[in-house]
Each structure stands twice: as C-alpha cells, then as structure tokens.
N, CA, C and O of each residue as an XYZ file, in Angstrom:
520
protein
N     199.869     -8.047   -117.767
C     200.595     -8.349   -116.561
C     201.857     -7.489   -116.455
O     202.202     -7.028   -115.367
N     202.537     -7.275   -117.568
C     203.750     -6.472   -117.554
C     203.428     -5.032   -117.143
O     204.182     -4.414   -116.391
N     202.305     -4.501   -117.639
C     201.885     -3.139   -117.282
C     201.647     -3.054   -115.773
O     202.029     -2.070   -115.140
N     201.017     -4.083   -115.197
C     200.764     -4.095   -113.758
C     202.089     -4.068   -112.994
O     202.206     -3.368   -111.988
N     203.078     -4.816   -113.458
C     204.392     -4.818   -112.815
C     204.996     -3.416   -112.849
O     205.523     -2.943   -111.841
N     204.922     -2.751   -114.001
C     205.471     -1.402   -114.122
C     204.778     -0.461   -113.143
O     205.432      0.333   -112.466
N     203.452     -0.554   -113.072
C     202.698      0.296   -112.164
C     203.124      0.061   -110.717
O     203.373      1.014   -109.978
N     203.210     -1.216   -110.311
C     203.621     -1.537   -108.940
C     205.036     -1.050   -108.667
O     205.314     -0.530   -107.586
N     205.924     -1.209   -109.624
C     207.303     -0.788   -109.441
C     207.392      0.722   -109.268
O     208.084      1.203   -108.371
N     206.705      1.467   -110.108
C     206.731      2.928   -110.004
C     206.149      3.377   -108.667
O     206.677      4.296   -108.041
N     205.064      2.738   -108.224
C     204.491      3.093   -106.917
C     205.496      2.859   -105.796
O     205.626      3.691   -104.898
N     206.202      1.742   -105.841
C     207.189      1.445   -104.798
C     208.330      2.448   -104.832
O     208.768      2.927   -103.787
N     208.813      2.768   -106.027
C     209.897      3.741   -106.150
C     209.440      5.093   -105.603
O     210.175      5.761   -104.875
N     208.244      5.476   -105.955
C     207.712      6.756   -105.490
C     207.593      6.776   -103.966
O     207.928      7.774   -103.328
N     207.122      5.688   -103.392
C     206.944      5.620   -101.937
C     208.261      5.764   -101.188
O     208.283      6.320   -100.090
N     209.360      5.274   -101.760
C     210.627      5.404   -101.053
C     211.354      6.696   -101.418
O     212.489      6.914   -100.992
N     210.711      7.543   -102.195
C     211.220      8.884   -102.425
C     212.336      9.012   -103.431
O     213.139      9.941   -103.339
N     212.412      8.115   -104.382
C     213.482      8.207   -105.375
C     212.927      8.285   -106.789
O     213.584      7.851   -107.735
N     211.740      8.825   -106.944
C     211.135      8.893   -108.271
C     211.801      9.991   -109.090
O     211.571     11.177   -108.853
N     212.599      9.605   -110.021
C     213.166     10.518   -111.005
C     213.394      9.727   -112.285
O     213.308      8.499   -112.280
N     213.678     10.410   -113.360
C     213.756      9.747   -114.665
C     214.823      8.660   -114.677
O     214.561      7.560   -115.162
N     216.005      8.931   -114.164
C     217.072      7.940   -114.196
C     216.711      6.707   -113.380
O     216.954      5.581   -113.814
N     216.132      6.911   -112.200
C     215.776      5.780   -111.341
C     214.727      4.900   -112.029
O     214.809      3.674   -111.960
N     213.755      5.508   -112.683
C     212.745      4.722   -113.411
C     213.396      3.904   -114.515
O     213.041      2.743   -114.720
N     214.341      4.495   -115.221
C     215.034      3.758   -116.283
C     215.801      2.567   -115.714
O     215.947      1.545   -116.385
N     216.291      2.693   -114.480
C     217.006      1.592   -113.846
C     216.090      0.406   -113.570
O     216.543     -0.738   -113.571
N     214.806      0.669   -113.335
C     213.884     -0.387   -112.934
C     212.998     -0.903   -114.054
O     212.530     -2.038   -113.978
N     212.754     -0.129   -115.069
C     211.825     -0.543   -116.116
C     212.619     -0.869   -117.371
O     213.117      0.018   -118.063
N     212.724     -2.155   -117.644
C     213.482     -2.644   -118.782
C     212.616     -3.613   -119.579
O     211.730     -4.263   -119.024
N     212.869     -3.707   -120.852
C     212.130     -4.664   -121.679
C     213.060     -5.603   -122.439
O     212.588     -6.452   -123.194
N     214.351     -5.470   -122.257
C     215.302     -6.341   -122.938
C     215.083     -7.789   -122.499
O     214.750     -8.044   -121.342
N     215.267     -8.726   -123.413
C     214.986    -10.133   -123.107
C     215.907    -10.735   -122.050
O     215.597    -11.789   -121.494
N     217.024    -10.087   -121.765
C     217.958    -10.604   -120.767
C     217.911     -9.760   -119.482
O     218.908     -9.639   -118.771
N     216.758     -9.192   -119.203
C     216.607     -8.271   -118.079
C     216.786     -8.953   -116.723
O     216.294    -10.055   -116.480
N     217.501     -8.261   -115.867
C     217.622     -8.617   -114.467
C     217.626     -7.300   -113.698
O     218.583     -6.530   -113.775
N     216.563     -7.052   -112.964
C     216.416     -5.793   -112.244
C     216.308     -6.101   -110.761
O     215.486     -6.917   -110.345
N     217.127     -5.455   -109.982
C     217.082     -5.658   -108.540
C     217.829     -4.525   -107.848
O     218.601     -3.801   -108.475
N     217.591     -4.384   -106.564
C     218.368     -3.454   -105.759
C     219.493     -4.282   -105.143
O     219.241     -5.177   -104.336
N     220.734     -3.982   -105.524
C     221.850     -4.805   -105.028
C     222.135     -4.584   -103.550
O     222.046     -3.474   -103.026
N     222.478     -5.679   -102.909
C     222.921     -5.632   -101.512
C     224.270     -6.333   -101.454
O     224.557     -7.223   -102.254
N     225.087     -5.924   -100.505
C     226.448     -6.439   -100.402
C     226.744     -7.042    -99.038
O     227.894     -7.375    -98.750
N     225.746     -7.187    -98.208
C     225.936     -7.638    -96.830
C     225.742     -9.147    -96.680
O     224.938     -9.599    -95.864
N     226.470     -9.906    -97.457
C     226.388    -11.365    -97.367
C     226.953    -11.852    -96.035
O     227.902    -11.270    -95.509
N     226.372    -12.912    -95.497
C     226.892    -13.452    -94.233
C     228.213    -14.186    -94.438
O     228.567    -14.549    -95.560
N     228.929    -14.396    -93.352
C     230.183    -15.153    -93.407
C     229.868    -16.625    -93.703
O     228.734    -17.061    -93.505
N     230.849    -17.386    -94.170
C     230.616    -18.796    -94.492
C     230.088    -19.622    -93.325
O     229.325    -20.563    -93.542
N     230.467    -19.298    -92.113
C     230.051    -20.093    -90.946
C     228.735    -19.620    -90.322
O     228.282    -20.186    -89.327
N     228.134    -18.602    -90.893
C     226.891    -18.055    -90.346
C     225.742    -19.056    -90.505
O     225.658    -19.763    -91.509
N     224.869    -19.103    -89.510
C     223.661    -19.934    -89.541
C     222.460    -19.013    -89.390
O     222.294    -18.376    -88.349
N     221.626    -18.939    -90.414
C     220.435    -18.092    -90.365
C     219.469    -18.627    -89.308
O     219.071    -19.791    -89.356
N     219.104    -17.792    -88.379
C     218.157    -18.151    -87.316
C     218.506    -19.475    -86.638
O     217.621    -20.271    -86.324
N     219.783    -19.701    -86.417
C     220.274    -20.921    -85.763
C     219.901    -22.201    -86.504
O     219.810    -23.270    -85.901
N     219.687    -22.089    -87.803
C     219.462    -23.271    -88.635
C     220.718    -24.152    -88.534
O     221.822    -23.614    -88.453
N     220.586    -25.469    -88.537
C     221.747    -26.329    -88.296
C     222.844    -26.275    -89.361
O     224.001    -26.565    -89.055
N     222.514    -25.914    -90.593
C     223.527    -25.857    -91.650
C     224.047    -24.428    -91.814
O     223.292    -23.462    -91.704
N     225.337    -24.316    -92.077
C     225.932    -23.001    -92.296
C     225.667    -22.532    -93.729
O     225.232    -23.303    -94.585
N     225.935    -21.272    -93.959
C     225.818    -20.727    -95.312
C     226.749    -21.498    -96.253
O     226.377    -21.811    -97.384
N     227.951    -21.800    -95.782
C     228.908    -22.579    -96.590
C     228.335    -23.946    -96.949
O     228.452    -24.377    -98.096
N     227.721    -24.634    -95.994
C     227.145    -25.963    -96.248
C     226.095    -25.914    -97.353
O     226.113    -26.727    -98.277
N     225.195    -24.968    -97.248
C     224.092    -24.863    -98.216
C     224.626    -24.472    -99.586
O     224.229    -25.057   -100.594
N     225.508    -23.505    -99.635
C     226.069    -23.044   -100.907
C     226.812    -24.181   -101.608
O     226.664    -24.390   -102.812
N     227.605    -24.901   -100.838
C     228.372    -26.009   -101.414
C     227.442    -27.106   -101.943
O     227.721    -27.710   -102.979
N     226.349    -27.362   -101.242
C     225.386    -28.361   -101.704
C     224.768    -27.936   -103.045
O     224.645    -28.750   -103.960
N     224.389    -26.683   -103.153
C     223.701    -26.215   -104.363
C     224.659    -26.039   -105.534
O     224.359    -26.475   -106.646
N     225.805    -25.408   -105.302
C     226.692    -25.041   -106.407
C     227.946    -25.911   -106.532
O     228.708    -25.767   -107.488
N     228.162    -26.814   -105.568
C     229.300    -27.722   -105.594
C     230.638    -26.991   -105.643
O     231.574    -27.435   -106.308
N     230.719    -25.876   -104.938
C     231.972    -25.139   -104.787
C     231.908    -24.341   -103.489
O     230.837    -24.149   -102.913
N     233.068    -23.882   -103.042
C     233.127    -23.130   -101.795
C     232.418    -21.787   -101.921
O     232.399    -21.165   -102.983
N     231.845    -21.371   -100.821
C     231.156    -20.087   -100.728
C     232.167    -18.993   -100.405
O     232.843    -19.042    -99.378
N     232.262    -18.019   -101.282
C     233.095    -16.842   -101.062
C     232.151    -15.640   -101.154
O     231.647    -15.341   -102.237
N     231.904    -14.951   -100.043
C     230.906    -13.867   -100.027
C     231.402    -12.589   -100.693
O     231.612    -11.573   -100.031
N     231.589    -12.652   -102.020
C     232.086    -11.493   -102.761
C     231.178    -11.139   -103.944
O     231.645    -10.601   -104.948
N     229.892    -11.441   -103.825
C     228.957    -11.128   -104.896
C     227.774    -10.360   -104.330
O     227.553    -10.325   -103.120
N     227.023     -9.748   -105.229
C     225.825     -9.017   -104.823
C     224.674     -9.999   -104.659
O     224.688    -11.084   -105.240
N     223.692     -9.621   -103.878
C     222.470    -10.398   -103.780
C     221.292     -9.437   -103.874
O     221.452     -8.226   -103.725
N     220.121     -9.984   -104.121
C     218.928     -9.162   -104.317
C     217.894     -9.478   -103.263
O     217.504    -10.632   -103.081
N     217.461     -8.462   -102.580
C     216.366     -8.642   -101.633
C     215.162     -9.149   -102.419
O     214.775     -8.529   -103.410
N     214.568    -10.249   -102.004
C     213.518    -10.927   -102.762
C     212.319    -10.091   -103.143
O     211.645    -10.400   -104.126
N     212.032     -9.042   -102.396
C     210.881     -8.201   -102.729
C     211.188     -7.251   -103.873
O     210.284     -6.578   -104.369
N     212.432     -7.180   -104.301
C     212.847     -6.215   -105.318
C     213.622     -6.892   -106.434
O     214.778     -6.550   -106.684
N     213.003     -7.840   -107.099
C     213.699     -8.506   -108.195
C     212.722     -8.787   -109.331
O     211.581     -9.188   -109.102
N     213.176     -8.574   -110.527
C     212.413     -8.898   -111.718
C     213.398     -9.475   -112.724
O     214.472     -8.920   -112.955
N     213.017    -10.580   -113.310
C     213.945    -11.259   -114.213
C     213.184    -11.855   -115.387
O     212.057    -12.326   -115.237
N     213.813    -11.827   -116.555
C     213.178    -12.380   -117.755
C     213.307    -13.901   -117.769
O     214.193    -14.469   -117.131
N     212.414    -14.542   -118.501
C     212.483    -16.003   -118.580
C     213.755    -16.452   -119.300
O     214.279    -17.528   -119.012
N     214.256    -15.641   -120.233
C     215.506    -15.991   -120.910
C     216.660    -16.014   -119.923
O     217.531    -16.883   -119.986
N     216.658    -15.059   -119.017
C     217.719    -14.999   -117.996
C     217.630    -16.204   -117.059
O     218.650    -16.791   -116.696
N     216.414    -16.567   -116.673
C     216.207    -17.731   -115.802
C     216.738    -18.992   -116.468
O     217.341    -19.842   -115.813
N     216.514    -19.108   -117.756
C     216.941    -20.310   -118.485
C     218.448    -20.445   -118.611
O     218.938    -21.513   -118.976
N     219.193    -19.393   -118.318
C     220.655    -19.467   -118.377
C     221.237    -20.265   -117.209
O     222.361    -20.761   -117.290
N     220.477    -20.386   -116.133
C     220.924    -21.183   -114.993
C     220.560    -22.637   -115.250
O     219.434    -22.921   -115.656
N     221.477    -23.555   -115.025
C     221.173    -24.973   -115.267
C     219.979    -25.445   -114.427
O     219.848    -25.073   -113.261
N     219.130    -26.247   -115.015
C     217.966    -26.793   -114.330
C     218.369    -27.517   -113.052
O     217.644    -27.468   -112.058
N     219.503    -28.180   -113.069
C     219.980    -28.917   -111.898
C     220.135    -27.997   -110.684
O     219.873    -28.415   -109.555
N     220.552    -26.765   -110.904
C     220.700    -25.807   -109.795
C     219.350    -25.520   -109.160
O     219.230    -25.514   -107.935
N     218.332    -25.281   -109.980
C     216.989    -25.031   -109.443
C     216.456    -26.263   -108.705
O     215.792    -26.138   -107.676
N     216.748    -27.436   -109.232
C     216.307    -28.669   -108.571
C     216.958    -28.810   -107.196
O     216.303    -29.212   -106.234
N     218.240    -28.482   -107.106
C     218.921    -28.560   -105.815
C     218.349    -27.549   -104.827
O     218.186    -27.852   -103.645
N     218.044    -26.345   -105.317
C     217.423    -25.340   -104.454
C     216.074    -25.833   -103.930
O     215.777    -25.711   -102.742
N     215.277    -26.380   -104.815
C     213.965    -26.891   -104.428
C     214.108    -28.041   -103.431
O     213.396    -28.087   -102.427
N     215.014    -28.955   -103.704
C     215.232    -30.080   -102.788
C     215.659    -29.587   -101.413
O     215.188    -30.096   -100.396
N     216.542    -28.605   -101.376
C     216.988    -28.046   -100.102
C     215.807    -27.470    -99.323
O     215.680    -27.712    -98.122
N     214.959    -26.724    -99.987
C     213.820    -26.098    -99.306
C     212.817    -27.144    -98.820
O     212.250    -26.993    -97.737
N     212.592    -28.189    -99.593
C     211.542    -29.162    -99.270
C     211.983    -30.360    -98.435
O     211.137    -31.092    -97.923
N     213.296    -30.575    -98.286
C     213.748    -31.789    -97.589
C     213.260    -31.813    -96.130
O     212.987    -30.775    -95.527
N     213.163    -33.012    -95.600
C     212.685    -33.197    -94.221
C     213.636    -32.532    -93.235
O     214.832    -32.392    -93.493
N     213.084    -32.131    -92.113
C     213.864    -31.526    -91.030
C     213.613    -32.348    -89.774
O     212.476    -32.449    -89.315
N     214.666    -32.934    -89.216
C     214.528    -33.841    -88.062
C     213.535    -34.970    -88.359
O     212.702    -35.319    -87.523
N     213.642    -35.526    -89.560
C     212.790    -36.632    -90.025
C     211.305    -36.291    -90.063
O     210.463    -37.186    -89.989
N     210.979    -35.021    -90.178
C     209.576    -34.582    -90.259
C     209.426    -33.545    -91.366
O     210.401    -32.970    -91.850
N     208.179    -33.328    -91.744
C     207.868    -32.254    -92.684
C     208.326    -30.935    -92.067
O     208.036    -30.681    -90.898
N     209.033    -30.086    -92.819
C     209.518    -28.830    -92.241
C     208.369    -27.911    -91.792
O     207.297    -27.889    -92.396
N     208.619    -27.179    -90.748
C     207.654    -26.177    -90.286
C     207.738    -24.953    -91.196
O     208.666    -24.835    -91.995
N     206.787    -24.059    -91.077
C     206.825    -22.823    -91.856
C     208.089    -22.029    -91.547
O     208.660    -21.400    -92.437
N     208.523    -22.055    -90.302
C     209.737    -21.349    -89.920
C     210.961    -21.918    -90.645
O     211.830    -21.164    -91.082
N     211.028    -23.229    -90.771
C     212.149    -23.867    -91.481
C     212.082    -23.529    -92.969
O     213.106    -23.207    -93.572
N     210.885    -23.596    -93.575
C     210.747    -23.209    -94.988
C     211.235    -21.785    -95.206
O     211.982    -21.515    -96.146
N     210.810    -20.874    -94.332
C     211.173    -19.464    -94.460
C     212.687    -19.286    -94.295
O     213.309    -18.543    -95.053
N     213.271    -19.960    -93.317
C     214.708    -19.843    -93.095
C     215.483    -20.376    -94.288
O     216.464    -19.763    -94.711
N     215.061    -21.499    -94.832
C     215.728    -22.044    -96.018
C     215.591    -21.082    -97.194
O     216.511    -20.945    -98.001
N     214.449    -20.423    -97.287
C     214.245    -19.428    -98.339
C     215.209    -18.265    -98.225
O     215.603    -17.689    -99.239
N     215.596    -17.907    -97.006
C     216.568    -16.831    -96.797
C     217.916    -17.213    -97.409
O     218.578    -16.379    -98.026
N     218.318    -18.461    -97.241
C     219.558    -18.922    -97.864
C     219.456    -18.790    -99.389
O     220.351    -18.245   -100.035
N     218.372    -19.286    -99.944
C     218.185    -19.248   -101.397
C     218.168    -17.813   -101.898
O     218.748    -17.511   -102.941
N     217.509    -16.930   -101.167
C     217.437    -15.529   -101.571
C     218.840    -14.938   -101.741
O     219.075    -14.165   -102.670
N     219.758    -15.288   -100.867
C     221.121    -14.766   -100.948
C     221.869    -15.310   -102.155
O     222.779    -14.657   -102.665
N     221.495    -16.496   -102.617
C     222.253    -17.164   -103.669
C     221.621    -17.077   -105.056
O     222.263    -17.454   -106.037
N     220.396    -16.598   -105.167
C     219.636    -16.717   -106.419
C     220.335    -16.042   -107.613
O     220.126    -16.469   -108.749
N     221.138    -15.029   -107.398
C     221.825    -14.362   -108.506
C     223.060    -15.122   -108.980
O     223.640    -14.786   -110.012
N     223.461    -16.145   -108.228
C     224.638    -16.912   -108.617
C     224.300    -17.804   -109.780
O     225.160    -18.540   -110.264
C-alpha cells in the first residue's frame, strides 16, 4: 500500500510540473512522525460562513478546540495530505470525537444532506492540522 501511495504521489507531482529531486524528497518520507502536505495560508476570517452554513468558522473552531479561532496557521488541502499513525495519535481522541460529532449532528432536526456533510467537511479540512 505504501508503494502505491508513492506511485500516486509521484504521478501527481509530475502532472503539475514540479518533478525534481528536491520536490520528491519533500513528499516521500518514511519517518514515523511524517506529516506531508502542501501548505495553504488562506484561512477564512472568524465570522466567515462556508456556503452560508449557519455556524461561523469561529463557532465551529471553538466547539472543537475550546478556544478562540485565530487564523494564523497553515492548513492542508485534503487531496494533498499524508500522515503517519503515530502523528495522528498525538491529537487527543476527544478532538476527533468532536470533529465527528460536528459532521454527523442533525441539521434542522433532520439527517444532514450531502451538501451539509460536505460543507462541514470543509471546516474540518481547515482545522485538521491543529
């Protein structure tokens, strides 16, 4: 499975035209604490609502992490992230449970639509590196 990941990663790097030795070294790691992603810095403001979702970025962040949202960290576009299980285990289980609860909770007293699931996933995607 790891070999397949390397193959897919190299193909993606090649397709976007950045295939060189240094770039490959940036993406292919075997250290047990690996976290590989393309960093982005365009976090939304605290009052932003993704796709007019009723909760703001600040509301969701505060629910998950129990502190104010300050958009001064990097985030990883979900299609470009690879992380080791050791790294995942460094985040408290309670944080993952809160993320899951946020994504699955009812919307307007009903099961969320696919659009609501996807929108909630956008919030989580921005916060997953925290």
